[in-house]
N, C-alpha and C positions, 0 to 999 in steps of 0.2 A: 504493500500500500504506500510505502514511502516514495516510490517512484512516480505515483500518480500526479502530484503537483508539478513535477518537472515535465511530465508528458503534456499536461494541460497548458503549461507555459509555452512549451515548444509549439503546440498546435495553435495557440493564440498568436504567436509571432508569425506563423505562416498564413494566417487567415487574411484573405484579401479584403481590403477596405473599398468602399464604394468609389472614392475619389481616384483610386488607382486605374480606373477605366477611362478617366478623362484624357490622358495623353494619347491613348489609342483611338478614342473617339475623335479627338482633334486631328490625328493623322489621317483617318478615313475621310473626315470632313474636308480636309485640305485637298484631297484628290478631286473632289467635286467642285469646291469653291474656287480653286486656283489652277485650272487646267493648263494655263500657259506658263506656270512656274514649277512644273513637276520635275524638270531637270535640276533646278535649284533644290527642290524638296528632297530629291534622291540624295544629293550631296549632304544635306542636313542629316538625313537618316543614317548615312554611312558614318558621319562624324559623331553622331550620338552613340553608335555602336562602338566606335573606336574609343571614345571617352569613357564609356561604360566598362570596357576592358581595362583601361588604366585605373578606374576607380576601385576595381577589385584588389589591386595591389597597393595603390596609394591610400585610398580611403579606408580600407579595412585592415590590410596587413601593415600599413605604415611604411611601405617601401618606396622611397623617393627615387624616381628614375627620370632621366632626361633623354633616354634613347628608345622609347617605346615604339617609335616609328620603324625600328628595325624589324619588328614582327609584322607590322602593317605592310611593309615593303616585301617581307618574305612571302606573305600570302599573295600579294599582288603579282610578284614575279613568278610565283608558282603557277597560277592559272594562266599568266601571260605566256610563259615558255611552253607549258603543256599545249596550249592552243596553237602557238606559232610553229613549234618544231615536231609535235607528235599528233596534231589534229584532234586533241582531246578537248572538245568544245561543249561537252555536256555540263550544264551549270552546277547542278547539285553535287555531283561527284567531284567537280572542281573545288567546291567549297570544302568538302571533306579533305581533299588533298592539301589545300591551303592550310586548313586547321592543323593537320598532322605535321606538315613541314614547319610551320611557325611554332607549334607546340614543342617539337623536338629542339628547335633552336632556343626556345625559352628554357627548356629543361636543362640543356647542356650548359648554356651560358649562366643560368641562374644557379646551378650547382656550384659554379666557381665564384661568380660575382657576389652572391649573397652571403659569402663568408666575410665580406667587408661591410662597412656601414658608413653613413655620413657622406662627407665630401668625396672620399675615395670611391664609394659606390656610385655616386652621381657621375663622376668623371669616367668610371669604367663602363657604365651603361652608355654614355655618350660615345666613348671610343668603340664600343661594339657596333653601334649604329654607323659610325664613320667607316669602320672596316667593311661592313656589308655594302655600304654605298660605293666605296672604292672598288670592291670586288665586282659589283655590278657594272661599273664603268670599265674595268679592265677586260672582262670577258664579254666583249661587245658582240662576238659571233653568236652568243647565246642570248644576251640581254638587250642587244641593240645599242649598248653604251650610252653616250650622251643623248643620242636621238631617241632612244627608247624603242618601243614596239607599237607603232600606231596601226590602225586598220584591223584590229582583232574583232572577230565575230564569233558568236556562240549560238548553239542550237536553241530552239524554243524551250521554255521552262516546262518540264513534265511532258514535252512533246506537243504542247498546246498553245502556249503563250509566247509569241515572238518578241524579241527585244525591239522596241520602237525607238529608232534613232532620232526621230523627229519630235515626238511629243513625250516620250519617256513614261508612258502609262504603265507598261509592264515592268519597267525598271523600278518605278516608285513602289508599286504593290509588292514586288519581289523583295526590295530592300526593307519594306515595312514588315513583311512576314518573317524574314531572317532576323530582324531586330527583335521581334516578339519572341521568337524561339530562344535566342541568345539571352534576352532579358529574363526569361523564365529560368534559365540555367543559373544566371548570376543571382537572381532573387532567392532561389532555392539554396544556393551555397551560402549566401549572406545570412540567412536565418537559420541555418543548420548549426549543429555543434561545431563543425569545422569552421564555419564563419565566425562563430563566437570565439573560437580559439585564436583566430587571426586578429580579432579585435583585442583580445588579451595580450597578444604579442605586440601589437601596436602601442598599447597603453603601458605595459610594463614587461619587457622581455626577460628581465632577471627573475621576476616572480614566476613567469611561465617555465623558465628553466628549473626553478626550485620545485615546482609541482610535478616535474617529470615530463612535460610536454615536449614532443620532438620538434623543436622550434625550426631548425633549419629545414627539415623535411617538409614541414607544412608551408614554410615560405616558398620553397622551390616548387611545391605543388601548385600553390596559388599563382606563382609567377608563370608556370607553364600553361595553366588554364587561361590566364590573362593573355598570354602570347597567342594561344590558339584563337581566342576570340578576336584579337587584333588582326590576325591573319585572315579570318573570315571577313572582317571589315574591308581589308585590302582587296580580297578577292571580289567582293560585291562591287567595289569601286571600279575595278578593271572590267568586269563583266558588263557593268552598266554603261561605262564610257567608251569601251573598246580600245583603250590604250594604256600603256604603262611606261613611265620614265623614271629618271633618278629622283624626281621630286617626292616620290612616295617614301624615300629613305632620308629626306632632308631634315635639317634642324628646324626649319620653319614649321613643318607638320608636327614634329615632336613637341616643340614649345607651344604651339597653338593649342594642342589638346590639353596640355597642362594648364594653360590659361583658362580654358573652358571649364575645367573642374574647379579652379579657384573662383571663377565667376559664379558658377551655379551652386557649388557646395560639394565637397568630397565626403565620401562615406555615407551618402544618403540615397543611393540608387538613382533617384530622379534629378539629382544635381546635374548629371550628364545631359539630361533632356533640356532642362532650363538653360544651362550654360551654353550648350551648342546652338540652340535656337536663338538666344539673345545675341551671342557672339557673331553668328553668321548673318543674321538679319542686320545687325549694326554694320558689319563689314560691307555687306552688299549695298546698304543704303548710303553709307558715308562715302564709299568709293565712287558711287555714281554722282553724288552731290559735290564732293571735293576730291577729284581724282589725284591731286598732288599732295594733299594734306589729310587724307582720311585717317591715317594711322594716329595722328595727333588727337583727334576726337575720341578714337577708340582707346588710346592710352589714358586719357584723362578719365574716361568712364571706368576703366579698370582700376585706376588709382583710387577713385572714390569708393569703389566696392571693397578693395583691399583694406582701406583705412577705416571704413565705417560699417561694413557689413561682415560681421564675424561668420565665418564659414559660408561666404557667398550669399547669393540672393535668397536661397532657401533659409539660411540662418537668419537673414534680415526679416523674412516673413514670420519666422517663429518668434523673434523678439517683438515684432509689432503685435502679434496675436497675444502674447503673454501680457504686454502692456495694456492692450484693450480689455483682456479678461480681468486684470487687476483693478480696473475702474469700477 
């Protein structure tokens, strides 16, 4: 009988709340309300998935990395090279291959890198990404080098839904479905005992060592799962757009997704959704209004959030709700 309260608490954590349906309802609504912006919407969904993969290690395990684009690029180049050199253009099996390759890269690199911490870990993750970028540039016969691999095409999804290069209808729904499945995986992990142990490692790694938790193994496992999810995001990006180049392994992409989590709120699951939407809409709007100075406006906004919104916009919302309830 003593285990019953623990089981009840675990079930309560897994229980879906009504408001958790809102992001998905908004995603479906955008398909009908903004038919001319589905290409942009697909990029937003891919970015949400990429940010969600980073949130698993940054927000829950407390692993600070600046090289997460290494796994995004690993997945992207996997489906790109499979299509260009072997004619493997089936989308769903391509996602599986991308997840496996990126997951293996994350597992091997994580086993070594996660023995360090702090600034050393930050620089080593950045170096890993730089090494993969340089490798992609050097082996140009396979990767296309600096020019990348444009003009990639893929078979219809499930043999029924062709990729629409003009309106991006199929790509948008495909990205939304993949995001939903990956989110279910991350949510299950986050509210499981494994996820709680990651939170414990983030809060007090010495205490987790003291209670006998396999800290390094769990960090590496989370890192590999996160890498696999980032690889899936990279694969969806290539399948949707039909090209891949060195930008998928660039520092701009790695830093951008880190900014998105800071903006939305890390360790919250939905911080990736809020941060990605706000960041990309601001970037899109400001770049059109001020082509030469849009980064200034974006930088000022990010500074204000970092200074006055603890744990991003979701944290700000929590603070305002508590203040309102206290009245």
